[in-house]
One Martini backbone bead per residue (centre of mass of N, CA, C, O) as a GRO file, in nm:
protein
  178
    1MET     BB    1   6.498   2.486  -1.889
    2ARG     BB    2   6.591   2.553  -1.576
    3ARG     BB    3   6.707   2.320  -1.342
    4PHE     BB    4   6.661   2.184  -1.003
    5SER     BB    5   6.745   2.055  -0.697
    6GLY     BB    6   6.514   2.070  -0.429
    7ILE     BB    7   6.750   2.089  -0.196
    8PHE     BB    8   6.773   2.150   0.158
    9ALA     BB    9   6.945   2.389   0.357
   10GLN     BB   10   7.141   2.609   0.471
   11GLU     BB   11   7.201   2.916   0.427
   12GLY     BB   12   7.513   2.985   0.282
   13THR     BB   13   7.604   2.681   0.248
   14MET     BB   14   7.818   2.375   0.208
   15LYS     BB   15   7.674   2.119   0.269
   16GLN     BB   16   7.694   1.774   0.276
   17LYS     BB   17   7.419   1.760   0.403
   18LEU     BB   18   7.086   1.700   0.269
   19GLU     BB   19   6.766   1.755   0.236
   20ALA     BB   20   6.518   1.519   0.091
   21GLY     BB   21   6.296   1.450   0.320
   22GLN     BB   22   5.990   1.278   0.455
   23ILE     BB   23   5.857   1.076   0.677
   24VAL     BB   24   5.498   0.988   0.651
   25ASN     BB   25   5.518   0.666   0.647
   26THR     BB   26   5.419   0.352   0.598
   27HIS     BB   27   5.481   0.022   0.423
   28GLY     BB   28   5.347  -0.214   0.538
   29VAL     BB   29   5.501  -0.479   0.763
   30ARG     BB   30   5.847  -0.460   0.695
   31GLY     BB   31   5.950  -0.135   0.723
   32ALA     BB   32   5.853   0.043   0.523
   33VAL     BB   33   5.874   0.370   0.368
   34ARG     BB   34   5.742   0.698   0.327
   35ILE     BB   35   5.870   0.955   0.105
   36LYS     BB   36   5.872   1.295   0.089
   37PRO     BB   37   5.994   1.490  -0.143
   38TRP     BB   38   6.254   1.773  -0.162
   39CYS     BB   39   6.232   1.754  -0.485
   40ASP     BB   40   6.170   1.714  -0.798
   41SER     BB   41   6.168   1.382  -0.734
   42ALA     BB   42   6.148   1.058  -0.647
   43GLU     BB   43   6.333   0.953  -0.870
   44PHE     BB   44   6.591   1.097  -0.776
   45LEU     BB   45   6.616   0.905  -0.510
   46THR     BB   46   6.672   0.616  -0.646
   47GLN     BB   47   6.994   0.651  -0.674
   48LEU     BB   48   7.020   0.595  -0.382
   49ARG     BB   49   7.209   0.400  -0.120
   50ARG     BB   50   7.170   0.638   0.097
   51PHE     BB   51   7.075   0.748   0.433
   52PHE     BB   52   6.993   1.002   0.674
   53ILE     BB   53   6.895   0.960   1.030
   54ASP     BB   54   6.988   1.122   1.292
   55GLY     BB   55   7.301   1.067   1.173
   56GLN     BB   56   7.219   0.782   1.052
   57GLU     BB   57   7.307   0.533   0.856
   58HIS     BB   58   7.125   0.405   0.566
   59ALA     BB   59   7.074   0.152   0.376
   60VAL     BB   60   6.947   0.075   0.058
   61ARG     BB   61   6.763  -0.200  -0.043
   62SER     BB   62   6.502  -0.040  -0.158
   63SER     BB   63   6.329   0.139  -0.440
   64SER     BB   64   6.031   0.335  -0.513
   65VAL     BB   65   5.757   0.457  -0.699
   66HIS     BB   66   5.449   0.609  -0.546
   67LYS     BB   67   5.256   0.866  -0.588
   68GLY     BB   68   5.531   1.057  -0.545
   69MET     BB   69   5.663   0.843  -0.370
   70LEU     BB   70   5.898   0.696  -0.160
   71LEU     BB   71   5.978   0.367  -0.151
   72CYS     BB   72   6.150   0.223   0.146
   73GLU     BB   73   6.425   0.012   0.228
   74LEU     BB   74   6.601  -0.014   0.537
   75ASP     BB   75   6.854  -0.061   0.718
   76GLY     BB   76   6.727  -0.146   1.042
   77VAL     BB   77   6.422  -0.155   0.899
   78ASP     BB   78   6.214  -0.455   0.978
   79THR     BB   79   5.967  -0.310   1.112
   80LEU     BB   80   5.687  -0.146   1.190
   81GLU     BB   81   5.789  -0.013   1.448
   82LYS     BB   82   6.041   0.120   1.328
   83ALA     BB   83   5.895   0.283   1.113
   84ILE     BB   84   5.709   0.453   1.302
   85ALA     BB   85   5.953   0.592   1.455
   86LEU     BB   86   6.016   0.769   1.172
   87LYS     BB   87   5.787   0.942   1.171
   88GLY     BB   88   5.874   1.277   1.062
   89LYS     BB   89   6.146   1.241   0.955
   90THR     BB   90   6.443   1.340   0.828
   91VAL     BB   91   6.599   1.311   0.514
   92TRP     BB   92   6.931   1.245   0.413
   93LEU     BB   93   7.204   1.348   0.205
   94ASP     BB   94   7.493   1.303   0.018
   95ARG     BB   95   7.645   1.504  -0.207
   96SER     BB   96   7.842   1.264  -0.321
   97ASP     BB   97   7.586   1.080  -0.427
   98VAL     BB   98   7.553   1.316  -0.637
   99GLU     BB   99   7.489   1.380  -0.992
  100LEU     BB  100   7.467   1.667  -1.170
  101GLU     BB  101   7.360   1.827  -1.416
  102ASP     BB  102   7.401   2.052  -1.625
  103GLY     BB  103   7.226   2.327  -1.483
  104ARG     BB  104   7.219   2.204  -1.196
  105PHE     BB  105   7.091   2.266  -0.855
  106PHE     BB  106   7.109   2.330  -0.539
  107VAL     BB  107   6.924   2.528  -0.356
  108GLN     BB  108   7.129   2.573  -0.122
  109ASP     BB  109   7.342   2.711  -0.335
  110LEU     BB  110   7.135   2.966  -0.402
  111LEU     BB  111   7.095   3.075  -0.138
  112GLY     BB  112   7.199   3.422  -0.122
  113LEU     BB  113   7.218   3.511  -0.391
  114LYS     BB  114   7.276   3.743  -0.618
  115VAL     BB  115   7.044   3.956  -0.796
  116ILE     BB  116   7.069   4.048  -1.145
  117ASP     BB  117   6.972   4.299  -1.353
  118GLU     BB  118   7.017   4.431  -1.665
  119LYS     BB  119   6.876   4.721  -1.580
  120ARG     BB  120   6.868   4.753  -1.242
  121GLY     BB  121   7.043   4.553  -1.119
  122SER     BB  122   7.039   4.511  -0.796
  123LEU     BB  123   6.781   4.337  -0.605
  124GLY     BB  124   6.921   4.102  -0.426
  125SER     BB  125   6.819   3.804  -0.267
  126LEU     BB  126   6.783   3.471  -0.243
  127VAL     BB  127   6.518   3.322  -0.027
  128ASP     BB  128   6.342   3.144  -0.239
  129VAL     BB  129   6.178   2.840  -0.360
  130LEU     BB  130   5.899   2.789  -0.564
  131ASN     BB  131   5.674   2.518  -0.616
  132LEU     BB  132   5.518   2.529  -0.917
  133PRO     BB  133   5.342   2.407  -1.181
  134ALA     BB  134   5.476   2.572  -1.416
  135SER     BB  135   5.712   2.672  -1.212
  136ASP     BB  136   5.963   2.789  -1.074
  137VAL     BB  137   6.025   3.038  -0.806
  138TYR     BB  138   6.182   3.327  -0.737
  139LEU     BB  139   6.269   3.482  -0.424
  140VAL     BB  140   6.334   3.833  -0.396
  141ARG     BB  141   6.528   4.034  -0.161
  142ALA     BB  142   6.557   4.341  -0.036
  143GLU     BB  143   6.675   4.539   0.209
  144ASP     BB  144   6.387   4.718   0.193
  145GLY     BB  145   6.165   4.462   0.115
  146ARG     BB  146   6.157   4.415  -0.155
  147GLU     BB  147   5.993   4.211  -0.414
  148TRP     BB  148   6.055   3.916  -0.627
  149MET     BB  149   5.896   3.712  -0.885
  150ILE     BB  150   6.081   3.451  -1.064
  151PRO     BB  151   6.067   3.266  -1.315
  152VAL     BB  152   6.226   2.953  -1.409
  153VAL     BB  153   6.320   3.083  -1.711
  154ASP     BB  154   6.492   3.180  -1.983
  155GLU     BB  155   6.353   3.460  -2.013
  156PHE     BB  156   6.470   3.550  -1.708
  157VAL     BB  157   6.699   3.340  -1.673
  158ARG     BB  158   7.035   3.369  -1.776
  159SER     BB  159   7.216   3.304  -1.502
  160ILE     BB  160   7.411   3.064  -1.303
  161ASP     BB  161   7.665   3.148  -1.030
  162PRO     BB  162   7.773   3.028  -0.743
  163GLU     BB  163   8.081   3.109  -0.745
  164ALA     BB  164   8.003   3.427  -0.792
  165GLY     BB  165   7.718   3.486  -0.641
  166GLU     BB  166   7.508   3.473  -0.908
  167ILE     BB  167   7.206   3.601  -1.067
  168ARG     BB  168   7.087   3.647  -1.388
  169VAL     BB  169   6.844   3.882  -1.516
  170SER     BB  170   6.519   3.947  -1.704
  171LEU     BB  171   6.288   4.179  -1.664
  172ILE     BB  172   5.958   4.279  -1.630
  173GLU     BB  173   5.694   4.438  -1.595
  174GLY     BB  174   5.539   4.346  -1.276
  175MET     BB  175   5.741   4.165  -1.089
  176GLU     BB  176   5.693   4.343  -0.851
  177SER     BB  177   5.627   4.331  -0.529
  178LYS     BB  178   5.464   4.477  -0.232
   0.00000   0.00000   0.00000
């Protein structure tokens, strides 16, 4: 199955900074924060040595995963009060800090790509990626408003080429939504 790191930024751009998650709460009394990941998993974020919050760089002193959340101690956030002030903030990463495996992509790099079916031709553009339990699902929208929901599995997604600006798929009957 093709997988990708579901990290979002603005559609159709190659931004250097990408949204990685949101600080949802504090952890303990020494300034640690709980980050809800906006990617494949919290484990993915443990490889990072820095995050950006409100444009300010914060080195990661330590990080671990607990119940699907990233528990993180950041430089400059060493009290409960400082951690509380970050609650609700978006955490960003720098694209250069992450090395993706072959066949994995940032969602941000896929949004806006043309989706082409082997039989039907151009379907439209990728407008969203839904993270569902069985698999991720591409939401594709045509200019006339028709939509397709395509599970991100090898049976349907044949190739992904951000440089060429396209995703090639092979659909079966019934995949078009109303």
